[in-house]
KEKE-3310 file (N, C-alpha, C; in steps of 0.2 Angstrom, whole numbers, plus 5000, padded with zeros to 4 digits):
npx = (5362:5349:5351:5348:5359:5375:5389:5402:5398:5390:5399:5409:5401:5399:5411:5412:5405:5404:5410:5399:5388:5389:5386:5372:5366:5371:5372:5361:5357:5352:5350:5353:5339:5332:5345:5349:5353:5342:5330:5322:5321:5315:5314:5310:5312:5320:5322:5335:5341:5356:5366:5364:5359:5346:5329:5318:5309:5297:5298:5285:5279:5284:5283:5280:5283:5288:5295:5308:5315:5317:5300:5289:5274:5271:5279:5290:5283:5287:5299:5303:5305:5296:5300:5294:5297:5302:5297:5285:5286:5289:5303:5310:5318:5329:5323:5331:5344:5345:5348:5347:5334:5324:5310:5292:5276:5259:5242:5243:5237:5243:5243:5233:5235:5239:5251:5268:5283:5298:5313:5331:5341:5354:5354:5349:5351:5349:5342:5340:5337:5326:5329:5323:5325:5323:5333:5333:5322:5318:5307:5296:5284:5284:5289:5297:5294:5298:5292:5291:5280:5276:5267:5268:5258:5246:5251:5252:5239:5232:5239:5239:5227:5227:5224:5234:5244:5253:5257:5260:5272:5276:5290:5308:5320:5335:5344:5359:5361:5360:5346:5335:5324:5306:5306:5319:5318:5308:5314:5319:5332:5340:5341:5334:5318:5300:5295:5286:5286:5282:5276:5273:5264:5270:5263:5251:5250:5260:5275:5275:5262:5260:5268:5262:5250:5256:5260:5247:5241:5247:5254:5265:5271:5273:5286:5297:5289:5272:5256:5250:5261:5277:5294:5310:5309:5297:5297:5293:5298:5306:5313:5323:5326:5333:5339:5329:5317:5320:5320:5306:5300:5306:5301:5287:5287:5291:5280:5270:5276:5274:5261:5259:5263:5273:5284:5292:5298:5310:5323:5330:5343:5340:5342:5346:5332:5322:5310:5296:5290:5279:5266:5264:5261:5248:5240:5228:5219:5219:5213:5202:5200:5201:5213:5218:5224:5230:5224:5215:5219:5217:5229:5235)
npy = (4895:4887:4877:4863:4856:4856:4867:4861:4848:4850:4856:4846:4836:4842:4842:4829:4828:4825:4836:4837:4833:4842:4853:4851:4850:4860:4871:4872:4867:4857:4840:4832:4826:4810:4805:4801:4789:4783:4785:4775:4766:4753:4746:4741:4752:4766:4783:4794:4810:4815:4823:4824:4812:4811:4803:4804:4800:4787:4771:4767:4779:4782:4785:4782:4795:4799:4810:4812:4813:4806:4803:4807:4805:4808:4813:4809:4814:4829:4830:4838:4854:4868:4880:4895:4901:4914:4913:4907:4893:4880:4877:4862:4857:4848:4847:4845:4847:4857:4855:4856:4849:4847:4851:4854:4850:4853:4847:4841:4829:4816:4806:4799:4807:4819:4826:4830:4826:4832:4826:4827:4813:4813:4821:4811:4796:4779:4767:4750:4743:4745:4756:4766:4776:4781:4792:4798:4806:4823:4831:4837:4831:4817:4800:4785:4767:4751:4735:4718:4704:4691:4685:4697:4701:4702:4710:4722:4725:4728:4738:4749:4754:4762:4779:4792:4785:4784:4776:4758:4746:4730:4719:4714:4712:4711:4701:4697:4695:4702:4709:4700:4687:4682:4669:4665:4671:4663:4651:4651:4652:4663:4673:4684:4693:4694:4710:4725:4741:4756:4771:4786:4799:4810:4819:4816:4803:4793:4786:4777:4774:4767:4756:4750:4746:4736:4727:4722:4717:4705:4690:4692:4683:4671:4661:4659:4660:4664:4661:4649:4650:4646:4648:4656:4668:4672:4677:4687:4704:4720:4733:4745:4762:4771:4776:4780:4774:4761:4762:4765:4753:4743:4748:4745:4732:4728:4732:4723:4710:4713:4711:4698:4693:4682:4689:4687:4695:4702:4714:4723:4732:4744:4738:4737:4738:4728:4730:4719:4708:4715:4708:4705:4717:4726:4715:4709:4719:4718:4705:4705:4700:4695:4694:4678:4674:4683:4695:4708:4710:4718:4724:4734)
npz = (5039:5048:5062:5073:5077:5087:5084:5081:5078:5067:5058:5057:5050:5038:5032:5028:5017:5000:4986:4976:4984:4994:4986:4983:4997:5005:4997:4991:4979:4963:4959:4942:4934:4936:4938:4951:4964:4971:4966:4960:4969:4979:4990:5007:5022:5029:5025:5027:5032:5024:5029:5043:5048:5053:5053:5039:5030:5027:5019:5015:5011:4999:4982:4964:4953:4942:4940:4941:4952:4968:4976:4989:4998:5011:5026:5040:5055:5061:5056:5044:5038:5030:5018:5012:4995:4984:4972:4974:4976:4988:4998:5005:5020:5030:5048:5058:5055:5045:5032:5014:5005:4994:4987:4991:4984:4982:4977:4965:4963:4963:4972:4986:4997:4991:4990:4986:4990:4984:4981:4982:4978:4983:4994:5003:5013:5013:5024:5026:5037:5051:5061:5068:5082:5098:5100:5088:5088:5086:5090:5102:5103:5102:5105:5108:5113:5118:5118:5122:5122:5119:5105:5092:5085:5093:5104:5097:5093:5105:5111:5101:5102:5113:5119:5113:5107:5093:5082:5080:5078:5072:5075:5076:5089:5098:5095:5085:5071:5056:5047:5051:5047:5048:5047:5052:5066:5070:5073:5085:5090:5088:5096:5094:5099:5097:5095:5099:5092:5099:5095:5102:5110:5122:5128:5129:5134:5145:5148:5159:5159:5148:5150:5161:5154:5145:5155:5159:5147:5144:5150:5162:5171:5164:5159:5145:5134:5128:5132:5121:5113:5112:5116:5115:5109:5111:5124:5139:5140:5141:5131:5136:5134:5141:5158:5166:5160:5164:5177:5179:5175:5183:5195:5193:5192:5205:5211:5207:5211:5225:5225:5224:5212:5202:5193:5177:5168:5158:5157:5145:5136:5123:5107:5089:5079:5069:5057:5054:5042:5030:5030:5043:5048:5057:5058:5064:5061:5047:5045:5051:5064:5081:5095:5101:5113:5121:5133:5142:5159:5174:5184:5191)
capx = (5357:5347:5351:5349:5366:5380:5394:5407:5395:5388:5405:5412:5396:5399:5417:5411:5402:5408:5409:5392:5383:5389:5382:5365:5363:5373:5372:5354:5357:5348:5354:5350:5333:5334:5352:5350:5353:5336:5324:5318:5322:5308:5315:5307:5316:5320:5326:5338:5346:5363:5370:5364:5356:5339:5324:5314:5303:5297:5298:5278:5276:5288:5278:5283:5280:5291:5297:5315:5318:5313:5295:5286:5268:5271:5286:5289:5280:5292:5306:5304:5303:5295:5302:5291:5302:5299:5294:5279:5287:5291:5308:5310:5324:5329:5321:5336:5351:5344:5351:5342:5332:5321:5304:5286:5271:5253:5237:5245:5233:5246:5241:5227:5237:5239:5256:5274:5290:5302:5319:5337:5344:5361:5352:5347:5353:5343:5343:5336:5335:5321:5332:5321:5326:5321:5338:5332:5317:5319:5302:5294:5278:5284:5294:5296:5295:5299:5290:5290:5275:5272:5266:5268:5251:5242:5252:5250:5232:5230:5242:5237:5220:5227:5224:5241:5248:5252:5258:5263:5275:5279:5297:5312:5325:5338:5349:5365:5361:5357:5340:5332:5317:5301:5308:5324:5316:5303:5318:5320:5339:5343:5342:5328:5311:5295:5294:5282:5289:5277:5277:5268:5264:5270:5259:5244:5251:5266:5279:5272:5255:5261:5271:5256:5246:5260:5259:5240:5239:5250:5255:5272:5273:5274:5292:5299:5283:5266:5250:5252:5267:5283:5301:5314:5306:5290:5297:5291:5304:5305:5319:5323:5331:5337:5339:5323:5313:5322:5317:5299:5299:5308:5296:5281:5289:5292:5273:5267:5278:5271:5254:5259:5264:5279:5286:5299:5299:5317:5324:5336:5345:5338:5346:5344:5326:5321:5303:5294:5288:5273:5260:5263:5259:5241:5238:5221:5214:5219:5210:5196:5200:5204:5218:5216:5228:5231:5218:5217:5218:5219:5234:5237)
capy = (4889:4885:4869:4861:4853:4861:4870:4856:4842:4852:4857:4840:4833:4845:4839:4822:4829:4826:4842:4836:4833:4850:4859:4850:4850:4867:4877:4871:4865:4852:4836:4830:4822:4803:4803:4799:4781:4782:4787:4769:4762:4751:4742:4743:4755:4772:4787:4798:4815:4814:4828:4822:4805:4810:4800:4809:4797:4780:4768:4766:4785:4783:4783:4784:4801:4800:4818:4812:4813:4802:4806:4804:4809:4810:4814:4808:4820:4835:4829:4842:4861:4871:4887:4899:4905:4920:4910:4903:4886:4879:4873:4858:4856:4844:4851:4845:4851:4862:4853:4856:4841:4849:4855:4851:4852:4850:4849:4838:4823:4810:4801:4801:4813:4825:4829:4827:4829:4830:4826:4825:4808:4815:4823:4806:4790:4774:4762:4744:4742:4751:4759:4773:4776:4788:4797:4802:4810:4830:4835:4836:4827:4810:4797:4778:4762:4744:4730:4711:4700:4686:4686:4704:4703:4704:4716:4728:4725:4731:4745:4754:4757:4768:4786:4795:4780:4786:4770:4753:4742:4724:4718:4709:4715:4707:4696:4700:4694:4708:4708:4694:4686:4679:4661:4665:4672:4657:4645:4651:4651:4669:4679:4689:4693:4697:4716:4730:4748:4760:4778:4789:4807:4810:4825:4812:4796:4793:4779:4772:4772:4762:4750:4747:4742:4731:4721:4720:4713:4698:4687:4693:4678:4665:4661:4656:4660:4667:4657:4643:4652:4644:4649:4662:4673:4675:4679:4694:4708:4727:4736:4752:4767:4775:4773:4782:4768:4755:4764:4764:4746:4739:4749:4742:4724:4727:4733:4717:4706:4714:4709:4691:4689:4680:4692:4685:4700:4704:4722:4724:4739:4744:4737:4738:4736:4727:4729:4713:4708:4718:4704:4705:4723:4727:4708:4707:4723:4716:4699:4706:4695:4696:4690:4672:4672:4690:4698:4712:4709:4724:4722:4740)
capz = (5039:5055:5064:5080:5079:5089:5079:5079:5075:5060:5053:5055:5046:5032:5030:5026:5010:4993:4983:4973:4990:4997:4982:4985:5003:5008:4992:4989:4972:4962:4954:4937:4935:4934:4939:4958:4965:4975:4961:4958:4975:4981:4996:5014:5026:5032:5022:5032:5030:5022:5033:5051:5049:5055:5048:5036:5026:5028:5012:5012:5008:4993:4975:4957:4951:4935:4939:4940:4958:4974:4978:4994:4999:5018:5030:5047:5059:5064:5052:5038:5038:5024:5018:5006:4991:4981:4966:4976:4978:4995:4999:5011:5023:5037:5053:5063:5053:5040:5026:5009:5002:4988:4987:4991:4979:4983:4973:4959:4964:4961:4978:4990:5001:4986:4992:4983:4993:4978:4986:4979:4980:4986:5001:5007:5014:5014:5029:5026:5044:5053:5067:5070:5088:5102:5099:5082:5088:5089:5092:5108:5104:5099:5109:5106:5118:5114:5122:5120:5126:5115:5098:5091:5082:5098:5107:5092:5093:5111:5112:5096:5104:5119:5117:5113:5104:5086:5079:5083:5072:5074:5072:5080:5092:5104:5092:5082:5065:5052:5044:5052:5044:5053:5048:5057:5072:5073:5074:5093:5093:5085:5101:5093:5101:5093:5098:5096:5093:5100:5094:5106:5111:5129:5131:5130:5137:5149:5147:5164:5158:5142:5153:5165:5149:5143:5160:5159:5141:5142:5156:5164:5175:5160:5156:5139:5130:5131:5130:5118:5109:5117:5114:5118:5104:5114:5131:5142:5140:5140:5129:5138:5130:5146:5165:5168:5158:5168:5185:5180:5174:5189:5200:5192:5193:5212:5214:5205:5216:5231:5225:5223:5204:5201:5186:5175:5163:5158:5155:5141:5133:5116:5101:5082:5078:5062:5055:5052:5035:5029:5031:5050:5052:5057:5056:5066:5057:5041:5044:5054:5070:5088:5098:5104:5120:5125:5136:5147:5165:5178:5189:5195)
cpx = (5356:5348:5352:5355:5371:5385:5398:5404:5393:5394:5408:5408:5397:5406:5417:5408:5406:5406:5402:5387:5383:5385:5375:5362:5365:5371:5365:5353:5352:5351:5350:5345:5335:5341:5353:5349:5346:5330:5319:5319:5315:5309:5312:5313:5315:5324:5328:5341:5353:5367:5370:5361:5349:5334:5320:5308:5303:5296:5290:5275:5279:5283:5282:5280:5282:5293:5305:5319:5314:5307:5291:5279:5267:5278:5284:5288:5287:5299:5308:5301:5302:5296:5299:5297:5299:5295:5287:5280:5289:5297:5307:5317:5323:5328:5327:5343:5351:5346:5345:5341:5328:5315:5297:5280:5264:5247:5238:5240:5236:5245:5235:5229:5238:5245:5262:5280:5295:5309:5325:5340:5350:5359:5350:5352:5347:5346:5338:5332:5331:5324:5330:5320:5324:5327:5338:5326:5319:5313:5299:5288:5278:5290:5292:5298:5295:5297:5289:5285:5272:5272:5264:5261:5246:5244:5251:5243:5229:5232:5241:5231:5220:5228:5231:5246:5247:5252:5262:5266:5278:5286:5301:5318:5329:5344:5354:5365:5358:5351:5336:5326:5312:5303:5314:5322:5312:5308:5319:5327:5343:5345:5337:5322:5307:5294:5290:5286:5283:5278:5271:5269:5265:5267:5252:5245:5258:5269:5276:5266:5256:5263:5266:5252:5250:5259:5253:5238:5242:5252:5262:5274:5275:5281:5292:5293:5277:5260:5252:5259:5273:5289:5303:5311:5299:5290:5295:5298:5302:5313:5319:5328:5335:5336:5332:5318:5314:5320:5310:5297:5301:5303:5289:5282:5288:5284:5269:5269:5275:5264:5254:5261:5272:5282:5292:5300:5306:5318:5330:5337:5342:5343:5343:5337:5325:5313:5301:5291:5280:5266:5259:5261:5251:5238:5231:5217:5213:5214:5203:5195:5202:5208:5216:5219:5229:5224:5220:5215:5221:5223:5237:5231)
cpy = (4887:4878:4868:4857:4858:4862:4864:4851:4844:4853:4851:4836:4836:4843:4833:4822:4828:4833:4842:4837:4840:4854:4858:4852:4857:4872:4877:4871:4859:4847:4835:4826:4814:4800:4800:4792:4779:4783:4781:4765:4760:4746:4745:4746:4762:4776:4793:4804:4813:4816:4825:4816:4805:4807:4804:4806:4790:4777:4768:4772:4786:4781:4785:4789:4802:4807:4817:4812:4808:4806:4804:4809:4811:4810:4811:4814:4824:4834:4834:4849:4864:4878:4890:4902:4910:4918:4907:4896:4886:4874:4868:4857:4851:4848:4850:4849:4857:4860:4853:4850:4842:4853:4851:4854:4849:4851:4845:4831:4817:4804:4803:4807:4820:4830:4826:4830:4827:4831:4824:4819:4809:4819:4817:4800:4785:4768:4756:4743:4748:4752:4766:4774:4782:4793:4801:4807:4817:4834:4833:4832:4820:4806:4789:4773:4756:4739:4722:4706:4695:4688:4694:4706:4705:4710:4722:4729:4729:4738:4750:4757:4762:4775:4789:4791:4782:4780:4764:4748:4736:4723:4714:4714:4710:4703:4701:4700:4699:4705:4701:4693:4682:4671:4661:4666:4666:4651:4645:4651:4657:4674:4684:4687:4696:4704:4721:4737:4752:4768:4782:4797:4808:4815:4821:4806:4795:4786:4774:4770:4766:4755:4747:4743:4736:4725:4719:4717:4708:4696:4688:4688:4671:4666:4657:4656:4664:4664:4651:4644:4651:4645:4655:4669:4677:4677:4686:4698:4715:4729:4743:4756:4770:4772:4775:4776:4762:4756:4762:4756:4742:4741:4746:4734:4723:4728:4726:4711:4707:4711:4701:4688:4688:4682:4689:4689:4702:4711:4721:4731:4738:4743:4738:4734:4735:4726:4722:4714:4712:4714:4704:4711:4724:4720:4707:4712:4721:4710:4699:4701:4698:4692:4684:4670:4678:4692:4703:4710:4714:4722:4728:4744)
cpz = (5046:5056:5071:5082:5082:5083:5076:5075:5068:5055:5051:5050:5038:5028:5026:5019:5005:4991:4980:4979:4993:4993:4982:4991:5006:5004:4989:4982:4970:4957:4948:4938:4932:4935:4946:4959:4968:4972:4961:4964:4977:4987:5002:5018:5028:5027:5026:5028:5029:5027:5040:5052:5052:5051:5046:5033:5027:5020:5009:5009:5001:4987:4969:4954:4943:4934:4938:4947:4964:4976:4984:4996:5007:5021:5037:5051:5062:5060:5047:5040:5031:5024:5011:5002:4987:4975:4967:4978:4985:4995:5005:5013:5029:5044:5059:5061:5049:5033:5020:5006:4996:4989:4988:4987:4982:4978:4966:4958:4961:4966:4981:4995:4997:4988:4988:4986:4988:4981:4982:4982:4985:4994:5006:5008:5015:5019:5029:5033:5047:5061:5069:5078:5092:5101:5093:5082:5090:5089:5099:5109:5102:5102:5107:5112:5114:5120:5119:5125:5123:5108:5097:5088:5088:5103:5103:5093:5099:5112:5107:5098:5110:5115:5118:5109:5096:5082:5082:5077:5075:5071:5077:5083:5097:5101:5088:5074:5061:5048:5044:5049:5049:5053:5053:5064:5075:5075:5082:5095:5090:5090:5100:5097:5097:5098:5095:5097:5094:5100:5098:5108:5119:5132:5133:5134:5140:5147:5152:5162:5152:5145:5157:5160:5147:5149:5161:5153:5140:5150:5158:5169:5171:5157:5149:5135:5132:5128:5127:5114:5114:5113:5116:5114:5106:5121:5133:5142:5138:5137:5131:5135:5135:5153:5168:5167:5162:5175:5185:5178:5181:5195:5199:5193:5201:5215:5212:5209:5223:5231:5224:5216:5204:5194:5185:5169:5164:5155:5152:5138:5126:5112:5095:5082:5071:5061:5052:5045:5035:5031:5039:5053:5052:5056:5058:5062:5050:5039:5048:5060:5076:5091:5101:5111:5124:5128:5141:5154:5170:5184:5193:5197)
residu = (MET:SER:THR:LEU:LEU:ASN:GLY:ASP:THR:TRP:HIS:ASN:ALA:ILE:LYS:LYS:LEU:THR:PRO:GLU:GLU:LYS:HIS:ILE:ILE:ILE:GLU:LYS:GLY:THR:GLU:ARG:PRO:PHE:SER:GLY:SER:LEU:VAL:TYR:ASN:LYS:GLU:ASP:GLY:ILE:TYR:ARG:CYS:LYS:LEU:CYS:GLY:SER:PRO:LEU:PHE:LYS:SER:LYS:SER:LYS:PHE:GLU:SER:GLU:CYS:GLY:TRP:PRO:SER:PHE:ASP:ASP:ALA:ILE:LYS:GLY:ALA:ILE:ARG:GLU:ILE:PRO:GLU:ALA:ASP:GLY:ARG:LYS:GLU:ILE:ILE:CYS:ALA:LYS:CYS:GLY:GLY:HIS:LEU:GLY:HIS:VAL:PHE:ARG:GLY:GLU:LYS:MET:THR:GLN:LYS:ASN:THR:ARG:TYR:CYS:VAL:ASN:SER:LEU:SER:LEU:THR:PHE:ASP:LYS:LYS:ASP:THR:TYR:SER:PRO:LYS:ASP:ILE:HIS:THR:SER:ASN:GLU:LYS:ILE:ALA:TYR:PHE:ALA:GLY:GLY:CYS:PHE:TRP:ARG:MET:GLU:TYR:TYR:LEU:GLU:LYS:LEU:ASP:GLY:VAL:LYS:ASP:VAL:ILE:SER:GLY:TYR:MET:GLY:GLY:THR:ARG:GLU:ASN:PRO:THR:TYR:LYS:ASP:VAL:SER:SER:GLY:ASN:THR:GLY:TYR:LEU:GLU:VAL:VAL:LYS:VAL:ILE:TYR:ASP:PRO:ALA:LYS:ILE:SER:TYR:GLU:THR:LEU:ALA:LYS:ALA:PHE:PHE:GLU:ILE:HIS:ASP:PRO:THR:GLN:ALA:ASN:GLY:GLN:GLY:PRO:ASP:ILE:GLY:GLU:GLN:TYR:GLN:SER:ALA:VAL:PHE:ALA:SER:ASN:ALA:LYS:GLU:LYS:GLU:ILE:ILE:ASN:ASN:LEU:ILE:SER:ILE:LEU:LYS:GLN:LYS:GLY:TYR:LYS:VAL:VAL:THR:LYS:ILE:TYR:ASP:VAL:LYS:SER:PHE:TYR:LYS:ALA:GLU:ASP:TYR:HIS:GLN:ASN:TYR:TYR:ALA:LYS:HIS:ASN:LYS:THR:PRO:TYR:CYS:HIS:GLY:TYR:ILE:LYS:ARG:PHE)
# end
């Protein structure tokens, strides 16, 4: 079995499988139709590989096919490998660990994407939290950045327009309570900030370019809020995933201070990210509006 995991990690992961899970994931078996716990799951979150924990499918790609197994019409980019079989079918495996997932079928016209990833429930775990972090990425063409600059509707609006940005997701980060809601965060006393998760292609846009855009589409000198939105949940902050990102942010802050800007942007370590409610996603696009307080100001 081809895997990107080192030997010890891979063998230790296998030891944690039940005999039934091992039969499906390692021996390429198939569970009985309609027997899996995730067949009719409709909650929002991320479906991960049972063996290595790598994110495979987003809940928005799941659909009811009535075939007896969880079905998805799209996969997270780079997460799945397809292997042709002698009978003409295509097996799908986790690209990171090689664990068997099921099969992919095309041309059935069940959804607009005309694709059905048919997956064994026992090959998956389901994570209600959107903790799709940079450590999960195992392809070279996708990374993630986290920024907080006031209302996430407007941060999302501007950042998703940048060439090289694949997706921008509104959510919450910084607190300790699990599964916070917009009502919780709006109280201003949970420790959570309104944050955008930016999924980008580093071959097309650098983290530094993203960070410069972040500093130019909100006011990094306003403390405890942004525009008319006041409260700790609207503060200016960057959640850095590593020392390099912190170095880049600190350098940009130094440049801005040399230019006379009294920057109050804080730098935190990345914590669990919780995706905001669906009605917050792509808010301005859905309502055909433009942001009322954020705007672009050239600072670099």
